[in-house]
ZAMARGU-4260 file (C-alpha; in steps of 0.2 Angstrom, whole numbers, plus 5000, padded with zeros to 4 digits):
<rodrens>
0) 5718/5614/5475 | 5708/5610/5460 | 5692/5600/5461 | 5695/5581/5457 | 5690/5577/5441
5) 5689/5595/5435 | 5699/5599/5419 | 5712/5608/5429 | 5714/5594/5440 | 5718/5581/5426
10) 5729/5594/5419 | 5739/5594/5435 | 5738/5574/5437 | 5736/5566/5418 | 5742/5549/5425
15) 5725/5550/5435 | 5713/5551/5421 | 5701/5538/5419 | 5696/5531/5401 | 5679/5523/5396
20) 5688/5505/5395 | 5701/5507/5409 | 5691/5502/5424 | 5680/5486/5421 | 5671/5488/5438
25) 5663/5504/5432 | 5658/5496/5416 | 5651/5481/5426 | 5640/5494/5436 | 5634/5504/5422
30) 5630/5488/5413 | 5620/5481/5427 | 5611/5497/5430 | 5607/5500/5410 | 5597/5484/5410
35) 5584/5497/5417 | 5587/5506/5400 | 5585/5489/5391 | 5568/5486/5399 | 5563/5504/5394
40) 5569/5502/5375 | 5561/5484/5374 | 5544/5490/5381 | 5545/5505/5369 | 5549/5495/5353
45) 5540/5479/5356 | 5522/5487/5357 | 5524/5492/5340 | 5525/5476/5333 | 5514/5467/5344
50) 5500/5479/5342 | 5498/5472/5323 | 5494/5457/5330 | 5485/5462/5346 | 5472/5470/5331
55) 5471/5452/5324 | 5466/5445/5341 | 5453/5457/5346 | 5442/5465/5334 | 5437/5480/5345
60) 5454/5484/5347 | 5457/5484/5327 | 5441/5496/5325 | 5447/5508/5337 | 5461/5520/5334
65) 5459/5526/5354 | 5460/5509/5361 | 5475/5505/5351 | 5483/5523/5357 | 5478/5517/5374
70) 5487/5500/5374 | 5502/5510/5368 | 5502/5525/5380 | 5496/5515/5396 | 5514/5511/5400
75) 5518/5529/5398 | 5504/5533/5410 | 5512/5520/5422 | 5529/5529/5419 | 5523/5545/5424
80) 5517/5538/5440 | 5533/5528/5443 | 5544/5542/5438 | 5534/5554/5450 | 5537/5542/5465
85) 5554/5537/5459 | 5563/5553/5464 | 5556/5552/5482 | 5561/5531/5482 | 5577/5535/5476
90) 5581/5549/5488 | 5575/5540/5504 | 5579/5522/5500 | 5593/5523/5488 | 5597/5520/5470
95) 5599/5501/5474 | 5582/5499/5482 | 5573/5506/5469 | 5581/5498/5454 | 5576/5483/5464
100) 5558/5488/5467 | 5555/5493/5449 | 5562/5474/5443 | 5548/5466/5454 | 5534/5478/5448
105) 5539/5476/5428 | 5540/5457/5429 | 5523/5457/5437 | 5517/5468/5422 | 5526/5456/5410
110) 5517/5442/5417 | 5499/5450/5416 | 5501/5455/5399 | 5507/5438/5393 | 5491/5431/5402
115) 5478/5444/5397 | 5462/5437/5391 | 5455/5453/5385 | 5462/5471/5379 | 5457/5479/5396
120) 5468/5466/5407 | 5482/5470/5394 | 5480/5489/5398 | 5482/5485/5416 | 5498/5474/5412
125) 5504/5489/5403 | 5501/5500/5416 | 5511/5490/5428 | 5526/5488/5416 | 5525/5507/5414
130) 5527/5509/5434 | 5543/5500/5433 | 5549/5508/5418 | 5546/5525/5427 | 5555/5521/5442
135) 5571/5514/5431 | 5571/5530/5420 | 5573/5540/5436 | 5585/5528/5444 | 5599/5522/5431
140) 5605/5539/5424 | 5608/5546/5442 | 5614/5530/5449 | 5627/5528/5433 | 5631/5547/5435
145) 5635/5547/5453 | 5646/5532/5451 | 5654/5539/5438 | 5671/5549/5437 | 5666/5566/5428
150) 5679/5564/5413 | 5669/5550/5407 | 5652/5552/5415 | 5644/5559/5398 | 5649/5542/5390
155) 5644/5531/5405 | 5627/5538/5406 | 5626/5538/5386 | 5628/5519/5388 | 5612/5518/5397
160) 5605/5526/5382 | 5613/5513/5372 | 5604/5499/5382 | 5588/5508/5378 | 5590/5508/5359
165) 5598/5491/5360 | 5582/5486/5369 | 5572/5492/5355 | 5583/5483/5343 | 5580/5468/5353
170) 5562/5469/5353 | 5560/5469/5334 | 5571/5455/5333 | 5559/5445/5346 | 5545/5453/5336
175) 5550/5445/5320 | 5556/5427/5329 | 5538/5426/5336 | 5529/5433/5320 | 5525/5414/5316
180) 5522/5407/5334 | 5505/5403/5341 | 5502/5417/5354 | 5513/5429/5344 | 5511/5446/5355
185) 5510/5436/5371 | 5528/5429/5368 | 5532/5446/5363 | 5527/5455/5378 | 5530/5441/5391
190) 5548/5439/5387 | 5552/5457/5394 | 5551/5451/5412 | 5567/5440/5410 | 5580/5454/5410
195) 5570/5462/5425 | 5573/5446/5433 | 5592/5446/5428 | 5595/5464/5434 | 5586/5460/5451
200) 5599/5446/5454 | 5614/5456/5449 | 5609/5471/5459 | 5608/5462/5474 | 5628/5460/5473
205) 5631/5478/5469 | 5633/5494/5481 | 5624/5508/5482 | 5628/5525/5475 | 5643/5533/5484
210) 5635/5550/5483 | 5619/5545/5490 | 5630/5535/5505 | 5640/5550/5508 | 5623/5561/5509
215) 5616/5547/5522 | 5631/5548/5531 | 5639/5531/5527 | 5656/5536/5524 | 5665/5520/5526
220) 5653/5511/5514 | 5656/5526/5501 | 5675/5525/5503 | 5672/5507/5500 | 5664/5509/5484
225) 5674/5523/5478 | 5691/5512/5481 | 5684/5501/5466 | 5683/5516/5455 | 5699/5527/5458
230) 5717/5524/5462 | 5724/5526/5479 | 5731/5544/5475 | 5716/5550/5467 | 5705/5541/5480
235) 5711/5552/5494 | 5706/5568/5485 | 5690/5562/5481 | 5685/5557/5497 | 5690/5574/5505
240) 5680/5583/5491 | 5664/5571/5494 | 5666/5574/5511 | 5665/5593/5512 | 5651/5593/5498
245) 5642/5581/5507 | 5642/5591/5523 | 5636/5607/5514 | 5622/5597/5506 | 5616/5590/5522
250) 5616/5608/5529 | 5604/5613/5515 | 5594/5598/5517 | 5590/5603/5536 | 5581/5620/5527
255) 5574/5612/5511 | 5557/5613/5504 | 5553/5605/5488 | 5543/5619/5484 | 5559/5628/5481
260) 5561/5619/5465 | 5547/5628/5457 | 5555/5646/5463 | 5572/5642/5453 | 5573/5647/5435
265) 5587/5636/5432 | 5577/5621/5437 | 5562/5626/5429 | 5572/5627/5413 | 5578/5610/5413
270) 5561/5604/5413 | 5558/5607/5395 | 5556/5590/5388 | 5560/5593/5369 | 5565/5576/5367
275) 5549/5568/5366 | 5541/5582/5357 | 5553/5581/5343 | 5546/5564/5337 | 5556/5550/5344
280) 5542/5542/5354 | 5531/5542/5339 | 5544/5535/5328 | 5549/5520/5340 | 5531/5517/5345
285) 5523/5517/5329 | 5537/5514/5316 | 5528/5498/5310 | 5512/5507/5308 | 5520/5522/5299
290) 5529/5510/5288 | 5512/5501/5283 | 5506/5520/5281 | 5518/5524/5268 | 5512/5510/5257
295) 5521/5494/5265 | 5505/5483/5269 | 5514/5466/5275 | 5518/5465/5293 | 5534/5455/5292
300) 5540/5468/5280 | 5534/5483/5292 | 5543/5473/5306 | 5558/5470/5296 | 5561/5489/5290
305) 5558/5494/5309 | 5572/5481/5315 | 5584/5491/5303 | 5577/5507/5310 | 5581/5503/5328
310) 5597/5494/5322 | 5602/5512/5315 | 5596/5519/5331 | 5608/5509/5342 | 5623/5512/5330
315) 5620/5531/5331 | 5620/5529/5350 | 5637/5522/5350 | 5643/5536/5340 | 5635/5548/5353
320) 5644/5538/5366 | 5660/5546/5359 | 5655/5561/5354 | 5647/5567/5369 | 5663/5568/5379
325) 5673/5574/5365 | 5662/5585/5355 | 5652/5590/5370 | 5634/5590/5375 | 5628/5607/5366
330) 5636/5605/5349 | 5629/5588/5348 | 5611/5592/5352 | 5612/5607/5339 | 5619/5597/5325
335) 5607/5583/5330 | 5592/5593/5329 | 5596/5601/5313 | 5599/5586/5304 | 5581/5579/5311
340) 5573/5594/5305 | 5579/5591/5287 | 5574/5571/5289 | 5556/5576/5295 | 5555/5587/5279
345) 5559/5573/5267 | 5547/5559/5278 | 5534/5574/5277 | 5536/5576/5259 | 5536/5557/5255
350) 5521/5555/5264 | 5511/5568/5255 | 5516/5562/5240 | 5513/5543/5244 | 5494/5550/5249
355) 5491/5558/5233 | 5497/5543/5222 | 5496/5526/5233 | 5501/5516/5217 | 5518/5523/5216
360) 5530/5514/5230 | 5544/5525/5225 | 5535/5540/5237 | 5533/5527/5251 | 5554/5524/5251
365) 5555/5543/5251 | 5544/5542/5267 | 5556/5527/5274 | 5573/5536/5269 | 5567/5552/5279
370) 5564/5540/5293 | 5581/5533/5292 | 5588/5550/5292 | 5579/5554/5306 | 5586/5541/5318
375) 5603/5543/5312 | 5603/5562/5315 | 5592/5560/5331 | 5601/5546/5340 | 5619/5551/5342
380) 5611/5569/5349 | 5596/5571/5356 | 5594/5553/5362 | 5609/5552/5374 | 5612/5572/5378
385) 5594/5575/5387 | 5598/5561/5399 | 5616/5566/5402 | 5612/5583/5405 | 5597/5578/5416
390) 5608/5567/5428 | 5622/5581/5430 | 5613/5599/5431 | 5604/5598/5447 | 5610/5603/5465
395) 5614/5589/5476 | 5600/5592/5488 | 5587/5592/5472 | 5595/5578/5462 | 5583/5563/5466
400) 5568/5573/5467 | 5571/5583/5451 | 5576/5568/5441 | 5559/5560/5445 | 5552/5576/5441
405) 5561/5578/5424 | 5557/5560/5420 | 5540/5563/5424 | 5539/5578/5411 | 5547/5567/5398
410) 5534/5553/5401 | 5519/5565/5400 | 5526/5573/5385 | 5528/5554/5378 | 5508/5551/5383
415) 5504/5567/5374 | 5514/5560/5359 | 5508/5543/5358 | 5490/5546/5363 | 5488/5559/5349
420) 5498/5553/5334 | 5485/5542/5325 | 5470/5555/5328 | 5481/5570/5322 | 5487/5559/5307
425) 5468/5556/5302 | 5465/5574/5303 | 5480/5583/5294 | 5488/5568/5287 | 5503/5557/5289
430) 5514/5571/5280 | 5505/5585/5290 | 5509/5577/5308 | 5528/5577/5302 | 5528/5595/5298
435) 5521/5598/5316 | 5536/5590/5322 | 5549/5598/5311 | 5542/5614/5318 | 5544/5609/5336
440) 5562/5603/5332 | 5567/5622/5326 | 5560/5627/5342 | 5570/5615/5352 | 5585/5621/5343
445) 5583/5638/5347 | 5580/5633/5366 | 5597/5624/5366 | 5606/5638/5357 | 5600/5652/5370
450) 5599/5642/5385 | 5610/5625/5388 | 5628/5627/5392 | 5641/5615/5388 | 5644/5604/5402
455) 5657/5592/5396 | 5669/5586/5409 | 5664/5597/5422 | 5659/5592/5442 | 5642/5591/5448
460) 5644/5608/5456 | 5654/5617/5442 | 5638/5611/5431 | 5626/5618/5443 | 5634/5633/5444
465) 5636/5637/5425 | 5617/5631/5422 | 5612/5644/5435 | 5621/5657/5426 | 5616/5653/5408
470) 5597/5651/5414 | 5598/5669/5421 | 5605/5675/5405 | 5622/5679/5412 | 5639/5675/5405
475) 5649/5663/5416 | 5667/5657/5420 | 5669/5641/5429 | 5684/5645/5439 | 5677/5662/5445
480) 5659/5655/5449 | 5669/5642/5460 | 5680/5654/5468 | 5664/5664/5472 | 5653/5650/5476
485) 5638/5658/5466
</rodrens>
């Protein structure tokens, strides 16, 4: 019998296929879990605007590029710690409790930031917020993926990315709203605690991931959750399938050693975090600063243009939600990287020209056009694809810990980029820094071309088998792999 949710299964039983808007329950679970993505996105975007006003309040921050980079990147340091522990928390306590713990820490960090009397307490608050974001970045994609029918898993996980980009857009709206309010940056940073409180309250009433419940031998609870997702006819097949799979995985876990992760070439390949190295963290953390470096000195104008960029990012992600389960992950990533490379070339050229003739505002607009094009190409592809692929490629016995490890690698790369951007720009110029990013995009394109298989519409087990074959340089056929079990 065909695996439930696979393409063969849905060809046999087309009436059991689930569309994106068909089940309000799935969308509700996705939206609630996606608030973690909203927090992620808001924190990414809000600091770029708040930093403009923090420099006005704290003279020592204005005079130190290193201190500015530290305020930005300390949240990423916290996210590294949060993501590292988040995989373990997910495996031991479940996806739901991991989300609740992240909300508590994030809210505490927001309060500390809003009340910070100096830059150093502010940095502490950024660290706490980062801890919450790190745990959420691990938990939300896995929770959504494990609650999703395979035929729309990509779209639903991408909805979490939409929440990230939506959070970034919201942060710029909030930044603009508080530009003339006393306390500016304190309001900008403090408001971040509100979505965390909302998510905490909502998650109290939501169920645990059905796959995690199966692994913990809580089958009745898992069936209750699955009954809200599938029709009766498909529910029986899904339960039988997950029962068989969970029994196999529980047997594997008896002999599991987490050091085995590093012995697996397919899992090691999955940790290549090109998403951050292609420049998105720089664009989203520093877009107002980049705009000012391109010749637009007004804080309000820089925030307004950044708002437009963030809006384009959210719009591009909506397109990605549609394409990821239609065009597929691999094609989407390759086309995204190609366009981003061209956009970075335009951005670099505009920056070089502006630095050579700062009186000609046309050159600044060329840089802004390059920035906009970069977001337009990045958002539909390299925005959702890495998060989606990382939520589905790992074997069940490693999914929690590997999700945490891959998110950790992602955050480490983000720290490297955000902590070094201003210093590198000081050394080689703004144009030179974007040339470096363009070269990295080319390398990322080649990596996807050579090592990343298409996973559209496949079950977790099919994805794991195909990724294993592709990582070892072998051709693959899904049905043959499943029949052989290797």
